[in-house]
C-alpha positions in Angstrom: 5.0 -19.4 -22.8 2.4 -21.8 -21.6 1.9 -22.7 -17.9 2.3 -26.2 -16.7 -1.0 -28.1 -16.2 -3.1 -27.3 -13.1 -6.5 -28.0 -11.6 -8.9 -25.2 -11.0 -11.4 -24.5 -8.2 -13.7 -21.6 -7.7 -15.1 -21.8 -4.1 -17.9 -19.5 -2.9 -17.0 -19.2 0.8 -13.9 -18.9 3.0 -14.7 -22.3 4.6 -14.4 -23.9 1.1 -11.2 -22.0 0.5 -9.6 -23.4 3.7 -10.8 -26.9 2.9 -9.1 -26.7 -0.4 -5.9 -25.3 1.1 -5.9 -28.1 3.7 -6.4 -30.7 0.9 -3.7 -29.5 -1.4 -1.2 -27.7 0.9 1.8 -26.3 -0.8 0.6 -27.4 -4.2 -2.2 -24.8 -4.2 -2.0 -21.1 -5.0 -4.7 -18.5 -4.4 -5.8 -16.4 -7.4 -7.2 -12.9 -6.9 -6.5 -10.5 -9.8 -3.7 -12.7 -11.1 -1.4 -10.0 -12.4 1.6 -11.3 -10.5 0.8 -15.0 -10.4 -0.2 -15.7 -14.0 2.9 -14.1 -15.6 5.0 -16.2 -13.1 3.1 -19.3 -14.2 3.7 -18.5 -17.9 7.4 -18.3 -17.3 7.3 -21.5 -15.2 8.6 -19.6 -12.2 5.5 -20.8 -10.4 4.0 -24.2 -11.1 1.1 -24.8 -8.8 -0.8 -28.0 -9.0 -4.1 -26.2 -8.1 -5.4 -22.7 -8.5 -8.1 -21.6 -6.0 -9.9 -18.6 -7.6 -11.2 -16.2 -4.9 -13.5 -14.2 -7.2 -16.8 -15.6 -5.9 -16.0 -15.5 -2.2 -18.5 -13.0 -0.9 -16.8 -12.4 2.5 -13.9 -10.8 0.6 -16.0 -8.2 -1.2 -17.5 -4.8 -0.3 -16.6 -1.4 0.9 -18.2 0.1 4.1 -17.7 2.9 6.5 -18.2 1.7 10.1 -19.9 3.8 12.9 -16.6 5.0 14.3 -15.5 6.3 10.9 -13.2 3.3 10.1 -13.2 2.5 6.4 -13.2 -1.2 5.6 -12.2 -2.5 2.1 -12.7 -6.1 1.2 -9.6 -7.9 -0.2 -11.3 -8.3 -3.6 -11.8 -4.5 -4.0 -10.2 -3.7 -7.4 -7.7 -0.9 -8.0 -10.4 0.8 -10.2 -12.9 0.6 -7.3 -10.3 2.0 -4.9 -9.7 4.9 -7.4 -13.4 5.7 -8.1 -15.5 4.7 -5.1 -17.1 7.7 -3.4 -16.6 6.5 0.1 -13.0 5.7 -0.4 -12.3 9.0 -2.1 -13.9 10.8 0.8 -12.4 8.8 3.7 -9.0 7.7 2.2 -8.1 10.1 -0.7 -4.5 9.0 -0.5 -5.4 5.4 -1.3 -7.5 6.5 -4.2 -4.6 8.6 -5.5 -2.3 5.6 -5.3 -4.7 3.3 -7.1 -4.9 5.7 -10.0 -1.1 5.3 -10.8 -1.0 1.5 -10.6 -0.3 -0.2 -13.9 -2.7 0.6 -16.7 -6.4 0.4 -17.2 -6.5 -3.3 -17.7 -4.5 -3.9 -14.5 -6.7 -1.5 -12.5 -9.9 -3.3 -13.6 -8.7 -6.8 -12.6 -6.0 -6.3 -10.0 -7.1 -6.4 -6.3 -6.1 -4.6 -3.2 -5.8 -7.8 -1.2 -3.8 -9.6 -3.9 -1.3 -6.8 -4.1 -0.8 -6.6 -0.4 -0.4 -10.3 0.0 2.2 -10.4 -2.8 4.2 -7.7 -1.1 6.4 -6.6 -4.0 8.9 -4.1 -2.6 8.1 -1.7 -5.4 4.3 -2.0 -5.1 2.4 1.3 -4.4 -0.1 0.3 -1.7 2.2 -0.6 1.2 3.6 3.0 1.6 0.1 4.4 1.6 -1.2 1.9 4.1 1.7 2.7 6.4 1.0 6.5 6.1 -2.6 5.9 6.9 -1.8 3.6 9.8 -4.0 0.9 8.3 -4.7 -2.5 9.7 -4.9 -5.8 7.7 -7.6 -8.3 8.5 -6.4 -11.9 8.2 -8.3 -15.1 8.3 -7.2 -18.7 8.9 -8.7 -22.2 9.0 -11.4 -23.0 11.6 -12.7 -19.4 11.7 -9.5 -17.9 13.1 -9.3 -14.2 12.7 -6.7 -11.6 13.6 -5.7 -8.0 12.7 -2.1 -7.0 11.8 -0.9 -3.4 11.8 0.4 -2.4 8.4 3.7 -1.5 10.0 4.1 -5.2 11.1 2.7 -6.8 8.0 5.3 -6.1 5.3 8.5 -7.9 6.4 10.7 -8.0 3.4 10.7 -8.7 -0.4 7.6 -10.7 -1.1 7.4 -11.6 2.6 4.5 -10.8 4.9 3.2 -11.7 8.4 0.7 -14.1 6.7 1.1 -17.8 7.7 1.0 -20.3 4.9 -2.7 -21.2 5.6 -3.9 -17.6 6.0 -5.2 -15.0 3.6 -6.0 -11.3 3.6 -9.7 -10.6 4.0 -9.9 -6.8 4.3 -8.0 -3.6 5.0 -9.2 -1.2 7.7 -8.3 2.5 7.6 -9.1 4.5 10.8 -10.7 7.9 10.6 -8.1 10.7 10.5 -7.2 11.9 14.0 -7.6 15.5 15.2 -10.7 16.5 13.4 -12.3 17.5 16.7 -9.2 19.6 17.4 -9.5 21.5 14.1 -6.8 19.6 12.3 -6.9 19.7 8.5 -5.3 16.8 6.7 -3.5 16.8 3.4 -2.2 13.7 1.4 0.0 13.1 -1.5 1.6 10.0 -3.2 4.4 10.5 -5.7 6.5 8.0 -7.5 9.4 7.8 -10.0 8.9 5.0 -12.5 10.5 4.4 -15.9 7.1 4.5 -17.6 3.6 5.2 -16.4 2.7 1.5 -16.0 5.9 0.4 -14.3 6.5 -0.3 -10.6 8.1 2.5 -8.6 11.8 3.0 -8.5 10.9 5.1 -5.5 7.4 6.0 -4.1 6.5 8.3 -1.3 3.2 8.6 0.6 2.8 11.7 2.8 0.1 12.6 5.2 0.3 15.9 7.1 -2.2 17.5 9.5 -2.2 21.3 10.0 -3.5 22.6 13.3 -5.3 25.9 13.8 -2.0 27.7 14.6 -0.5 26.6 11.2 1.9 24.0 12.5 2.3 20.4 11.4 0.4 18.6 14.2 1.0 15.2 12.7 3.3 13.9 10.0 3.4 10.5 8.4 5.8 9.6 5.6 6.3 6.2 4.1 8.4 5.0 1.2 8.4 2.0 -1.1 10.8 0.8 -3.7 13.8 2.0 -1.7 14.6 -1.3 0.2 13.1 -4.7 0.7 9.9 -3.5 2.2 8.0 -0.2 2.6 8.9 1.7 5.7 8.0 4.8 7.7 10.6 7.5 7.5 10.5 8.3 11.3 13.4 10.8 11.2 11.5 12.9 8.6 8.4 12.8 10.7 10.2 13.8 13.9 11.9 16.7 12.2 8.6 18.3 11.1 6.1 17.4 13.8 5.1 20.4 15.8 6.8 23.0 13.5 5.6 25.3 10.8 6.7 23.9 7.5 8.7 26.1 5.2 10.5 25.2 2.0 13.8 25.1 3.9 12.4 23.0 6.7 11.0 20.5 4.3 14.3 20.2 2.5 16.0 19.6 5.8 13.5 16.9 6.7 13.7 15.2 3.3 17.4 14.7 3.7 16.5 12.2 6.4 14.3 10.0 4.1 16.7 7.1 3.9 18.3 7.5 7.4 19.1 4.1 8.8 18.0 2.3 5.6 20.0 -0.1 3.4 19.1 1.4 0.0 18.9 -1.1 -2.8 20.9 -0.8 -6.0 19.9 -2.9 -9.0 19.9 -3.1 -12.8 17.5 -0.2 -13.0 19.4 2.3 -10.8 22.3 2.6 -8.3 21.7 2.8 -4.6 23.1 6.4 -4.6 20.7 7.6 -7.2 17.7 5.8 -5.6 18.6 7.5 -2.3 18.7 10.8 -4.1 15.3 10.1 -5.6 13.9 9.2 -2.2 14.9 12.6 -0.8 13.6 14.6 -3.8 10.3 12.8 -3.9 9.9 13.0 -0.1 10.3 16.8 -0.2 7.8 17.1 -3.1 5.2 14.8 -1.5 5.4 16.7 1.8 5.2 20.1 0.2 2.1 19.1 -1.8 0.5 17.3 1.1 1.0 20.5 3.3 -0.5 22.7 0.6 -3.5 20.4 0.4 -3.9 20.7 4.2 -4.2 24.4 3.7 -0.7 25.3 4.6 1.4 27.9 2.8 5.0 28.8 2.2 6.4 25.3 1.7 6.6 25.0 -2.0 9.9 25.5 -3.8 11.2 24.9 -7.3 13.6 22.0 -7.8 
């Protein structure tokens, strides 16, 4: 189908973006990669009067490692850049792994980190990884207003975030992994179940596990997407493992807690019962592989 008529602006600074948003209000939509907005426009599910293309806004671009080890990714960083950039692969390998299973090659070359986060599709892959990495979202508003939102407070529900109508995502900040000075070794894994390679996740699990010198799980972070209206940390899983030496049996016990306290969604793709089953299975697998990558042993088990 053909979208309804719209005006098009391509500003080169955040100041220009906010001037346009103030001028057009609810009639304007921000365009980053466009992989969610443009299909909606073609189906007439979205009919903006004005598109504001962010592609030339320099403040939204760039990847940098700050002096304290924090990795900062501009909102316009593409999925392909997240997947291939040397600094990201070194400082946030989990995020690079996630980017490599988003959509297909065309999507990865055009789609952006900031656009995906702001859209907040419950089945999108980034939110779980950002929760597991305890990331922060940089947000800008009119008049030079800036604030930082913890990933755990950013994703509120299906397509709902902590963004105000006149705000946009400017960057993602990922802190350096804790415990390096204590001899911790981190391992990461993201696994998802999708109908086909380019589809959104029916269930996705991001796991980050730190092994201490004694061989115990010093820190455990597990987050899931696709299970309910927003990505969430599986705190019951984390609490069951933290401070203990993972074994295949212990991981299986922990994984049973993956949907504890969660209202699991059922839909046309799968029932709530089967989605809960997938969440437990993929949680165990992701934890086992993350632990193995951290240098741990003895936690792998056949399905």
